[in-house]
FINUPA-892560 format. One line per field, with one value per residue: x, y, z of N, C-alpha, C, O in turn. Coordinates in Angstrom, 3 decimals. Atoms other than C-alpha are relative to their C-alpha. Layout:
REM residues N
n.X	c(X, ...) $
n.Y	c(Y, ...) $
n.Z	c(Z, ...) $
ca.X	c(X, ...) $
ca.Y	c(Y, ...) $
ca.Z	c(Z, ...) $
c.X	c(X, ...) $
c.Y	c(Y, ...) $
c.Z	c(Z, ...) $
o.X	c(X, ...) $
o.Y	c(Y, ...) $
o.Z	c(Z, ...) $
This chain:
REM residues 135
n.X	c(1.406, 0.775, 1.421, 0.419, 0.944, 0.537, 0.890, 0.983, 0.923, 1.230, 1.148, -0.168, 1.318, 0.062, 0.496, -0.292, -0.602, -0.891, -1.306, 0.055, 1.252, -0.188, -0.531, -0.560, -0.275, -0.960, 0.024, -1.220, 0.264, -1.283, -0.088, -1.284, -0.697, -0.530, -0.929, 0.698, 0.282, -0.067, 0.014, 0.463, -0.081, 1.030, -0.521, 0.561, 1.451, 0.683, -0.432, 0.715, 1.333, 0.020, -0.895, 0.722, 1.085, -0.388, 0.353, 1.107, 0.432, -0.434, 0.880, -0.636, 0.906, -1.057, -0.025, -0.468, -1.269, -0.002, -0.446, 0.042, -1.038, -0.356, 0.111, -0.651, -0.016, -1.101, 0.004, -1.138, -1.264, -0.164, 0.532, 1.191, 1.157, 1.018, -0.662, 0.994, -0.496, 1.000, 1.293, 0.707, 0.179, 1.289, 1.136, -0.319, -0.355, -0.280, -0.974, 0.161, -1.259, -0.666, -0.476, -1.439, -0.535, 0.912, 0.637, 0.100, -1.226, 0.178, -0.663, -0.508, -0.839, 0.003, 0.628, -0.217, 0.624, -0.580, 0.786, -0.881, 0.772, -0.846, -0.342, 1.113, 0.847, -0.128, 0.066, 1.303, 0.852, 0.513, 0.374, 0.335, -0.155, 0.611, -0.529, 0.909, -0.699, 0.908, -0.590) $
n.Y	c(-0.154, -0.465, 0.331, 1.317, -0.167, 1.308, -0.091, 1.038, -0.309, -0.431, 0.245, 0.227, -0.194, -0.265, -1.356, -0.482, -1.328, -0.183, 0.576, 1.440, 0.599, 0.565, -0.908, 0.688, -0.962, 0.491, -0.766, -0.017, -0.326, -0.539, -0.282, -0.617, 0.399, -1.240, -0.611, -0.901, 0.529, 1.428, 0.403, 1.358, 0.456, 1.008, 1.340, 0.774, 0.202, -1.246, -0.355, 0.880, -0.581, -1.354, -0.114, -0.233, -0.953, -1.399, -0.594, -0.874, -0.879, 0.349, -0.562, -0.029, -0.053, -0.330, 0.688, -0.741, -0.708, -1.301, -1.103, 0.245, 0.956, 0.175, 1.377, 0.090, 1.318, 0.166, 1.198, 0.906, -0.686, -1.023, -1.265, -0.444, -0.050, -0.793, -0.793, -0.820, -0.657, -0.667, 0.672, -0.370, 0.935, -0.343, 0.510, 0.850, -0.763, 0.798, -0.479, 0.690, 0.564, -0.860, -1.232, -0.256, 0.177, -0.489, 1.199, 1.054, 0.797, 1.443, 0.852, 1.092, 0.880, -0.337, -1.243, -0.233, -1.207, -0.559, -0.962, -0.846, -0.895, -1.115, 0.136, -0.390, 1.157, 0.632, 1.451, 0.604, -0.775, 0.872, -0.608, 0.964, -0.522, 0.870, -0.264, 0.537, 0.346, 0.445, 0.927) $
n.Z	c(-0.287, 1.153, -0.028, 0.460, 1.094, 0.319, 1.153, 0.281, 1.092, -0.649, 0.870, 1.433, 0.595, 1.433, 0.181, 1.351, -0.008, 1.147, -0.289, -0.179, -0.449, -1.326, -1.009, -1.165, -1.058, -0.984, -1.244, -0.788, -1.396, -0.453, -1.432, -0.319, -1.227, -0.546, 0.954, 0.915, 1.329, 0.237, 1.395, 0.260, 1.381, 0.241, 0.185, 1.105, 0.059, 0.369, 1.351, 0.934, 0.180, 0.571, 1.152, 1.243, -0.259, -0.155, -1.290, 0.356, -1.077, -1.356, -1.041, -1.312, -1.151, -0.955, -1.284, -1.174, 0.223, -0.671, 0.858, 1.435, 0.364, 1.406, 0.496, 1.302, 0.642, 0.947, 0.838, -0.234, 0.236, -1.016, 0.488, -0.712, 0.896, -0.691, -1.040, -0.685, -1.210, -0.838, -0.007, -1.229, -1.114, -0.602, 0.772, 1.138, 1.197, 1.188, 0.975, 1.272, 0.471, 0.988, -0.638, 0.112, 1.354, 1.022, 0.554, -1.007, 0.063, 0.129, -0.994, 0.815, -0.806, -1.421, -0.431, -1.428, -0.526, -1.222, -0.774, -0.792, -0.850, -0.441, -1.422, -0.860, -0.277, -1.315, 0.013, 0.292, 0.903, 1.056, 1.267, 1.049, 1.343, 0.994, 1.330, 1.015, 1.239, 1.050, 0.987) $
ca.X	c(-42.961, -45.674, -49.368, -51.011, -52.808, -55.075, -56.571, -59.732, -61.981, -64.995, -67.209, -67.358, -70.149, -71.027, -71.537, -71.751, -69.373, -67.230, -64.226, -65.488, -68.110, -66.723, -66.083, -63.806, -63.677, -60.629, -60.968, -57.817, -58.460, -55.705, -54.667, -51.906, -49.305, -48.624, -46.224, -47.039, -47.015, -47.343, -46.821, -48.378, -47.573, -50.479, -49.874, -50.812, -54.409, -55.467, -53.373, -55.049, -58.392, -57.346, -54.687, -55.835, -58.105, -58.046, -57.984, -61.335, -62.076, -60.774, -63.054, -61.670, -63.673, -61.643, -62.744, -60.687, -57.665, -56.685, -55.481, -55.694, -53.602, -51.892, -52.558, -50.375, -50.389, -47.358, -47.020, -44.423, -41.744, -42.186, -43.970, -46.637, -50.017, -52.212, -50.990, -53.382, -52.820, -54.861, -57.609, -60.228, -60.199, -63.676, -65.855, -65.900, -64.220, -63.501, -60.663, -61.115, -58.426, -57.678, -56.660, -52.895, -52.259, -55.296, -56.242, -57.353, -54.152, -53.985, -53.102, -50.832, -48.325, -47.347, -49.170, -48.330, -49.853, -48.661, -50.540, -48.856, -50.400, -47.570, -46.683, -50.167, -51.484, -52.125, -51.807, -54.791, -56.146, -58.309, -58.973, -60.768, -59.864, -61.935, -60.223, -62.566, -61.086, -62.928, -62.264) $
ca.Y	c(126.057, 126.625, 126.524, 123.125, 123.032, 120.040, 119.674, 117.737, 117.485, 119.455, 118.925, 117.656, 118.700, 118.626, 122.190, 123.716, 126.656, 128.184, 126.581, 123.023, 120.706, 119.763, 121.782, 120.465, 122.338, 121.794, 122.899, 123.930, 123.786, 125.960, 126.157, 128.444, 127.375, 131.022, 131.559, 134.096, 131.841, 128.379, 126.598, 123.526, 121.628, 119.636, 115.892, 113.163, 112.442, 116.105, 116.740, 113.755, 115.532, 119.002, 118.312, 119.593, 122.231, 126.002, 127.879, 129.624, 131.140, 131.230, 131.792, 132.809, 132.055, 133.784, 131.852, 133.135, 134.745, 137.991, 140.010, 140.405, 137.819, 137.150, 134.033, 133.042, 130.146, 128.895, 126.488, 123.717, 126.146, 128.380, 131.057, 133.026, 132.389, 134.022, 136.798, 138.243, 140.622, 142.062, 139.419, 140.228, 138.549, 139.980, 138.542, 135.917, 137.184, 135.969, 136.299, 135.432, 133.250, 135.903, 138.555, 138.130, 136.909, 138.284, 134.723, 131.673, 129.819, 126.222, 123.524, 121.087, 119.705, 120.645, 123.398, 125.001, 127.677, 130.009, 131.910, 134.879, 136.738, 139.227, 137.962, 138.714, 135.173, 133.537, 129.879, 127.873, 130.675, 129.038, 129.848, 127.859, 128.402, 126.947, 126.680, 126.174, 124.398, 123.949, 121.119) $
ca.Z	c(-96.460, -99.030, -99.617, -99.927, -103.274, -103.862, -107.349, -108.154, -111.181, -109.996, -113.039, -116.589, -118.882, -122.562, -123.721, -127.176, -127.536, -130.269, -128.543, -128.238, -126.890, -123.495, -120.353, -117.602, -114.305, -112.095, -108.484, -106.635, -102.887, -101.404, -97.755, -96.498, -93.968, -93.176, -96.074, -98.749, -101.796, -103.185, -106.488, -108.026, -111.208, -112.601, -112.511, -115.005, -113.898, -114.189, -117.327, -118.976, -118.498, -119.679, -122.331, -125.712, -124.193, -123.775, -120.476, -120.712, -117.296, -113.719, -110.722, -107.327, -104.163, -101.431, -98.359, -95.430, -97.130, -95.423, -98.403, -102.143, -103.972, -107.271, -109.355, -112.313, -114.790, -116.770, -119.674, -119.987, -121.188, -118.152, -120.190, -118.362, -120.016, -117.363, -115.070, -112.498, -109.599, -106.735, -106.893, -104.274, -100.881, -100.166, -102.938, -105.656, -108.809, -112.330, -114.850, -118.507, -120.097, -122.758, -120.196, -120.552, -124.109, -125.925, -126.965, -124.999, -124.069, -125.312, -122.797, -124.579, -122.100, -118.546, -116.688, -113.351, -111.125, -108.375, -105.670, -104.037, -101.123, -100.631, -97.130, -95.811, -95.412, -92.077, -91.223, -92.530, -94.752, -97.426, -101.056, -103.772, -107.396, -110.226, -113.611, -116.578, -119.613, -122.929, -125.383) $
c.X	c(-0.699, -1.461, -0.198, -1.086, -0.444, -0.970, -0.989, -0.783, -1.333, -1.223, 0.478, -1.379, 0.151, -0.642, 0.396, 0.537, 0.867, 1.358, -0.036, -1.337, 0.101, 0.600, 0.474, 0.358, 0.931, -0.062, 1.360, -0.372, 1.341, -0.062, 1.398, 0.591, 0.616, 1.008, -0.797, -0.388, 0.095, -0.086, -0.511, 0.155, -1.010, 0.637, -0.806, -1.525, -0.769, 0.383, -0.714, -1.383, 0.012, 0.911, -0.823, -1.177, 0.548, -0.406, -1.008, -0.305, 0.593, -0.904, 0.716, -1.073, 0.897, -0.041, 0.454, 1.318, -0.112, 0.360, -0.202, 1.184, 0.202, -0.165, 0.567, -0.021, 1.114, -0.193, 1.272, 1.357, 0.280, -0.468, -1.319, -1.169, -1.199, 0.664, -1.064, 0.621, -1.179, -1.388, -0.635, -0.020, -1.361, -1.195, 0.505, 0.296, 0.393, 1.074, -0.194, 1.364, 0.767, 0.683, 1.483, 0.498, -0.873, -0.685, -0.125, 1.234, -0.312, 0.776, 0.455, 0.795, -0.124, -0.623, 0.282, -0.610, 0.774, -0.992, 1.002, -0.846, 0.809, 0.208, -1.139, -0.895, 0.296, -0.052, -1.454, -0.976, -0.397, -0.470, -0.337, 0.099, -0.580, 0.523, -0.882, 0.792, -1.034, 0.767, -0.915) $
c.Y	c(0.541, -0.332, -1.460, 0.222, -1.383, 0.115, -1.166, 0.419, 0.303, -0.320, -0.282, 0.134, 0.173, 1.364, 0.450, 1.418, 0.139, -0.693, -1.505, -0.456, -0.619, 1.064, -0.845, 1.072, -0.672, 0.926, -0.131, 0.455, 0.387, 0.347, 0.512, -0.602, 1.222, 0.661, 0.776, -0.653, -1.511, -0.282, -1.422, -0.291, -1.130, -1.346, -0.738, -0.145, 1.258, 0.386, -0.863, 0.578, 1.317, 0.171, 0.130, 0.945, 1.420, 0.446, 1.108, 1.059, -0.485, 0.743, -0.117, 0.125, 0.173, -0.690, 0.893, 0.738, 1.442, 1.186, -0.366, -0.899, -0.019, -1.473, -0.026, -1.438, -0.005, -1.249, -0.807, 0.656, 1.081, 1.370, 0.308, 0.113, 0.692, 0.664, 0.892, 0.602, 0.614, -0.614, 0.197, -1.121, 0.209, -0.593, -0.908, 0.877, -0.955, 0.668, -0.843, -0.452, 0.878, 1.208, 0.307, -0.033, 0.603, -1.120, -1.010, -0.887, -1.495, -0.734, -1.243, -1.001, 0.412, 1.371, 0.152, 1.332, 0.482, 0.977, 0.818, 1.011, 1.125, 0.017, 0.335, -1.179, -0.579, -1.511, -0.449, 0.920, -0.905, 0.808, -1.128, 0.692, -1.028, 0.412, -0.723, -0.209, -0.473, -0.853, -0.114) $
c.Z	c(-1.246, 0.215, -0.386, -1.040, -0.446, -1.168, -0.060, -1.236, 0.661, -0.846, -1.411, -0.601, -1.510, -0.171, -1.405, 0.099, -1.234, 0.193, 0.209, 0.526, 1.386, 0.913, 1.178, 1.019, 1.018, 1.204, 0.680, 1.406, 0.617, 1.480, 0.299, 1.270, 0.665, -0.920, -1.047, -1.312, -0.047, -1.483, -0.116, -1.483, -0.174, -0.307, -1.069, 0.050, -0.429, -1.421, -1.041, -0.321, -0.780, -1.212, -1.279, 0.169, -0.023, 1.395, -0.271, 1.067, 1.315, 0.977, 1.336, 1.083, 1.223, 1.357, 1.127, -0.232, 0.490, -0.887, -1.461, -0.374, -1.513, -0.357, -1.410, -0.504, -1.046, -0.834, 0.246, -0.183, 1.040, -0.456, 0.691, -0.974, 0.643, 1.199, 0.638, 1.249, 0.733, -0.128, 1.373, 1.035, 0.663, -0.721, -1.112, -1.209, -1.118, -0.846, -1.252, -0.499, -0.965, 0.631, -0.221, -1.443, -1.095, -0.756, 1.136, -0.105, -0.160, 1.093, -0.746, 0.835, 1.463, 0.254, 1.486, 0.397, 1.226, 0.615, 0.809, 0.759, 0.596, 1.516, 0.961, 0.386, 1.383, -0.160, -0.145, -0.749, -1.161, -1.196, -0.961, -1.343, -0.957, -1.374, -1.019, -1.293, -1.025, -0.990, -1.185) $
o.X	c(-0.136, -1.822, 0.580, -2.121, 0.364, -2.038, -0.654, -0.888, -1.941, -2.296, 1.537, -2.348, 1.124, -1.686, 1.534, -0.147, 1.187, 2.082, 1.007, -2.302, -0.817, 1.485, -0.272, 1.075, 0.606, 0.114, 1.878, -0.650, 2.243, -1.005, 2.389, -0.132, 1.483, 1.369, -2.005, -1.321, 0.588, -0.702, -0.385, -0.236, -0.995, 1.610, -1.792, -2.164, -1.712, -0.486, -1.031, -1.863, -0.923, 0.837, -1.800, -2.064, 1.729, -1.449, -0.665, -0.531, 0.796, -1.141, 1.229, -1.866, 1.519, 0.987, -0.200, 1.948, -1.163, 0.276, -0.381, 2.197, -0.665, 0.061, 0.131, -0.028, 1.240, -0.804, 2.065, 2.350, 1.285, -0.134, -2.175, -1.121, -2.134, 1.252, -1.570, 1.580, -2.199, -2.385, 0.046, -0.236, -1.656, -2.259, 1.660, -0.394, 0.646, 1.188, -0.254, 2.354, 1.985, 1.351, 1.844, 1.239, -0.402, -1.556, 0.564, 1.517, -1.139, 1.842, -0.357, 0.606, -1.236, -0.579, 0.192, -0.816, 1.489, -1.648, 1.936, -1.552, 0.370, 0.063, -0.901, -1.980, 1.440, -0.478, -2.343, -2.167, 0.405, -0.970, 0.419, -0.399, -0.232, 0.334, -1.053, 1.398, -1.917, 1.925, -0.612) $
o.Y	c(1.321, -1.085, -2.009, 0.821, -2.168, 0.712, -2.289, 1.606, -0.573, -0.596, 0.181, -0.409, 0.759, 1.647, 0.242, 2.318, -0.864, -0.919, -2.114, 0.306, -1.311, 1.818, -1.672, 2.023, -1.713, 2.138, -1.234, 1.634, -0.444, 0.991, -0.133, -0.990, 1.103, 1.819, 0.586, -0.191, -2.165, 0.475, -2.227, 0.518, -2.110, -1.424, -0.215, 0.094, 1.166, 0.785, -0.387, 0.456, 1.603, 1.196, -0.593, 0.999, 1.642, 0.036, 2.153, 2.226, -1.685, 1.944, -1.180, 1.066, -0.791, -0.707, 1.889, 1.165, 2.072, 2.335, -1.534, -0.921, 0.385, -2.348, 0.741, -2.388, 0.927, -2.222, -0.481, 0.190, 1.786, 2.380, -0.566, 0.911, 1.086, -0.003, 1.813, 0.063, 0.937, 0.105, 0.125, -2.287, -0.429, -0.749, -0.815, 1.867, -2.138, 1.894, -2.070, 0.259, 0.739, 1.959, 1.474, 0.857, 0.808, -0.860, -0.902, -1.419, -2.039, -0.296, -2.092, -2.210, 0.553, 2.262, -0.816, 2.212, -0.284, 1.743, 0.268, 1.819, 1.768, 1.059, 0.566, -0.971, -0.632, -2.026, 0.072, 0.618, -1.710, 1.926, -2.094, 1.803, -2.207, 1.548, -1.940, 0.727, -1.261, -0.588, -0.841) $
o.Z	c(-2.014, 1.120, -1.166, -0.747, -0.944, -1.028, 0.318, -1.544, 1.276, -0.310, -1.835, -0.071, -1.985, 0.417, -1.826, 0.585, -1.872, -0.777, 0.448, 0.590, 1.825, 0.511, 1.701, 0.707, 1.589, 1.083, 0.854, 1.626, 0.714, 1.940, -0.043, 2.187, 1.531, -0.716, -1.192, -1.970, 0.872, -2.233, 0.807, -2.325, 0.571, -1.056, -1.589, -0.975, -1.215, -2.196, -2.130, -1.448, -1.527, -1.890, -1.474, -0.683, -0.293, 1.905, -0.825, 0.746, 1.503, 0.845, 1.686, 1.065, 1.669, 2.034, 1.437, 0.736, 0.370, -0.452, -1.805, 0.326, -2.288, 0.478, -2.269, 0.279, -1.841, -0.391, 1.129, 0.376, 0.952, 0.163, 0.828, -1.911, -0.053, 2.050, -0.003, 1.800, 0.123, -0.193, 2.396, 0.707, 1.674, -0.121, -1.530, -1.456, -0.889, -0.867, -1.184, -0.320, -1.081, -0.079, -0.371, -1.861, -2.214, -1.586, 2.151, -1.178, 0.573, 1.525, -1.113, 0.709, 1.971, -0.594, 2.241, -0.439, 1.873, -0.091, 1.391, 0.156, 1.549, 2.156, 2.146, 0.928, 1.836, -1.194, 0.528, -0.808, -1.634, -1.069, -1.065, -1.525, -0.896, -1.808, -0.951, -1.816, -0.687, -1.313, -2.131) $
């Protein structure tokens, strides 16, 4: 058993920033099956959009989750590039991509994420996560 995590490209926009001229927003629509955690490895269609970018920002919209949760991001080698804990289940919150490494992590190959609710999630709890990538 695990969370169902469904990724979609939520937005693409041209934007002038020190890190590039394109912003791609990936929405992860997450639904719990009652288990505490879930993992997702990005597949080819999404990787095609974000490869060669930097993880700039993550936005958490808690929906109906019953407890604070952890959200982690790994690169293709299984190295943790973003490590968050105790994200609010009461209000929208943000994490900057530099929080774990001190630099914006580049997205070169495979990327995977994990949500962990410390056994406090109920069946059909919902959470939306927006990952902002700059190119």
